[in-house]
N, C-alpha and C positions, 0 to 999 in steps of 0.2 A: 364580450366573449369571456367565458368562464376560464379561470386559471387552470393550467395543466398541473397534474399531480405526479409527484415523484416519490417513490418509496426508496429509502436508503437503509439497507440492512447493515448493521455495524456502524450506525451513524453517530454514536457517541464516542467513537475512537478518535485517534489522532487525525487521520486523513478524512474519515467519515464526518467528523464535526465541521471541518473546514468546508467539505462539500455541501453539507446541509446549509451552512451559512450562505455560501455562494448561490445556491439554488433559491433560497428565500429572497436574497437580495435581487435576484434576476426575475422575481415575480411569480415563482412557482409555489404551489402548496406542497409541503414536504411532510411525509410521514416517516419518522425515524424509528427503526426497530433495533433494539440492543438489549442483551441480557446483563450488561454492565460487568461482564467478566474482566475486561481490561478497560472498557469505555467508562467515561465519567460524565455525570450530569453537569458538572462544572464546565466541561468543554462546550456545553450548549447554552451557557448562561446568557449569551448575547441574543439568543432567538427563542429561548424556552417559553416566553410569554407572548411571542408573536402570534397573531391570529391565523397566520398561514402555516404555522408549524405545530406538529403533534408528535409527542413522544409516547411510544408504547414499549413497555418492558416485555421483551419476548425473546425466547431462545429459538433460533431458526431450525434447530433439530426437531422442533415440534411443528405440525402443520400451521400455515399462516393464513389468516383470514383478515382481509381488509375490505371495508365497505366502500362502495362508490367506484367511479372510474379511475383507473391508474394508467398513466401514459408512459412512465419510465420507471424501471427498476434497476437500482444499483446494488450489486452484491459485494460488500466489503467486509462481511462477517468472517472473522477468523483470528485466532492468536497468530501474531506475525513476527515475533522476535524469538531467537533461540532459547533464552531462559524460560520464556512462557510456554512456547509450543513443545519444548522437551519435558517440562513439568506436566503440562496438560496435553500429553501426546494423543491419547485416545479421544479426548474432546476435540482436538484439532482435526484428527482424521474424520470424525463424525460430522463436525460442522461443515467440512469441505465436501463430504459425500452426501449424507442425508440432508444436511442443511442446504446444500446446493440444489438438491432435488426439490425441496420444498419451495425454494425461491424461484426456481425455473417453473414449477407448477403455477405459482402465483402469476408469473409473467405470461404463461400460456393461457390461463383462464381469463386474465384481464386483457389479453392481446396487447401487452405493453412491450416497448423496446427494452432490451435487457443488456446490462453490462456487468461483467465480472472482473474484479481486480485479481488477476493472477500475479505471478512473481517471476523475477529474474532467476529465482532458485530453481525453476523448472529446467534451466540450462545446466544445473549442477556445477561441477568444477570444469568449466568449458574448455574444450580442445579447439574451439573456433573463437577468434578474437578479431574485432568486436563481435558481439552476438547478434545475428540476424534472426528474425522470426521463423525462418525456415530451418534453423538449427534444432536438431532433435534432443540435444543435451547429453550430459555425461553424469547421471545421477546414481548414487548407491541406493538401490531399492530397499535395503534392510539396515542402513546406517542410522546413526542417532538423529540425523536431520530428515530422514525419509518420512517421518510422520507429517511433516509440512510439505516437503518437496513432492512426494508422491500423492499426497492429498490434493495439492493444487493441480498436478498433472491429471488426476482423475476428474477433478472439477472441470478442467478444460475439455476432456473427452466427453463428459456428460453434456456440457453446454453444446458441443458440436453435434451430438446426436439429437438434441432438441431442435437445432437448426435444420438437420436433415429429415427427421421424422415428423416434426410438428411445424416446420416452416417458421420457427421462432426468429424474430428479428433480434439476433444476439451478436455481441462482439466480446472478444477476450483482450484485456489489457495487461500486459506484463510490466509490472511496476519495478523499477530499479530503486536503490536506496533513496528514501525521501526523508527530509528533515525540516525542522522549523518549530515555531511555538507549539506547545501542547505535547511535544514528545515527552513520554514518561522518563523520568531521570533514571529509573532502575530497570529499563526495558532491555538493557544489554546491547543496544545499537551503538555503533562506533561514535557517532556525533554526540549523542547524549552522554555516553561514557566519558569521552574526553572532556567535554565542557564541565560536567559535574566534578570530575577529578581535579581539573584545573581550578575551579572556583572554590573547592574545598581544600585545596593545597595538599591533596593526597597523591600518591604516585600514579603516574600516567601509565596505564597498562597496555602493552603491545604484545600481541600473540605472534609467535614465530619471530622472523627477523624484521618484520615491518615492511617488507617489500611487496606483499600482496596488495592488490589495487581494488578500489571501489570507485563508483561514480555517484555523485550526490546531487539529487534534484530537490530544489526548494519547493515548499508546499504550494505556493501560489502557481508555480509552473505545472505541478502535478494536477491540480484542480482544473486548470485551463485545458490540460490534455484530456482528462476524463470527460469534461463537458463536450469538447470538440468531437470526441470519439462516438458519443451517443447522438449528438445533434447533426453530425455530418452525414449526408446521404451517401449510400454506397459502401457502408461499413458493415453490413450484415455478413456474419460468418468470418469476419477478419480477425486476425491476431496481430496486435500492434504493441511494440515497445514504447513505453513512455518513461523517459529518464534523461539524465544529463550526460552527454558523452565525454565531458571533461573528466579525465582519469587521474586519480591521486593514489600514491602509496599510503599505507597506514601511517608510516613515519612522517610523511609530508603533512598529512592532516593533523597529526598530533602536534607537530612543531608549529603549525599555523595557529591552532587554537591556544596553545601555550603562550605564543607571542601576543595574540589578540586579547587574552585575559590577564596579561602581565603576571602569569603564575610562576611560582617557584617550584612547582611539581617536578620531580625527577622522573625520567622515563625508565620503566622497568620492563623486562622481557619475560614472558611466560610461554610455556609450550603451546604449540598450535593445536587447536581442537581438531578432532577427527572430521574429515570431509569438508574442511574449510576451503572455499574456492580461492585459487591463487590469483585469478584476474576476473574483473567484472566491468564490462563497458558495453552500453547498448549501441547498436546500429539503429539510428532513428530516421533513416532515409524514408521509410514507409510513412511514419508520422508526418514528416515534412511534406511529402507529395500528396498523401491521401487526406490529411487533416489540415494542412497549412500550419502545423504546430511545430515549435521548437522552443526550448527553454530560454528564458531571458535573464535569469538571476545567476550571477557568478557566485562561486563558493564564498568568497570573502564577504560579499554583500549579504548573502543569506545568513552566514555565521554571525555577522554583526547583530542582525535582528534576533536570531536564536539565542545568542549569549545574553542579550538584553532581557529576553523573556525568562531565561533560567536565573538570571541575577535577581529578578523580582521574587 
């Protein structure tokens, strides 16, 4: 039996590269599309020469042509951290609109199962806690984060219209904070910021009073969730949270990383950015019941591996 083929858009990024690796290890042929805006070929060094892996430098804002049969399409293409998507705001909007259209068209033409990684940011600064998939969100449509939040909300809406109008076998995965090896140290995410500051013995920056919360999902758990979502029957048209429901304040996370790195860094406080969510925690009941998925890696265990990677 010939190997099944998966296309991964944004496959040279942090999550995308881990997904490409996992799919190759599972015996799939993988075609990775990435314009290397934030993705890196270095992230793919473990599989770049594998006969079942192919890298194509391509911007998804342009039409996509892939030869041969395609069974699965994963859409992970987008700037995903505030410093990047606020700097590249229009590119972010267009990647999640025109880029999503092009990736959906590829899936429709190839009759492939489709998965888009959306984001917990679609919930905005939530008035519901924890956040269920049925929650419509509290998003500022014209704020400094809207270039990402609203772009992802549009991408979700477009995906659902392809389900309704074209009968596309598609699902939407709302990712919550994910961390692990290959996080870019300058991407502005909480975990990478704290680890980098502690290792460099520079001040640990906390915005606001540090009482805002996040939930951190280790990369191996995230990849297992993405694979389960596309391979499990009965997930067409579903929206599913994939994240770790263990909730930590920013101050708790900072102190844990400071302790684990034996850092002398002092904690400093800075003004809270506009529209920064006060709380963030996924309700993963649906992932548990529909996919049989839940995270296995606790924060301290995941941080041990992540800190080791950053230290190298």
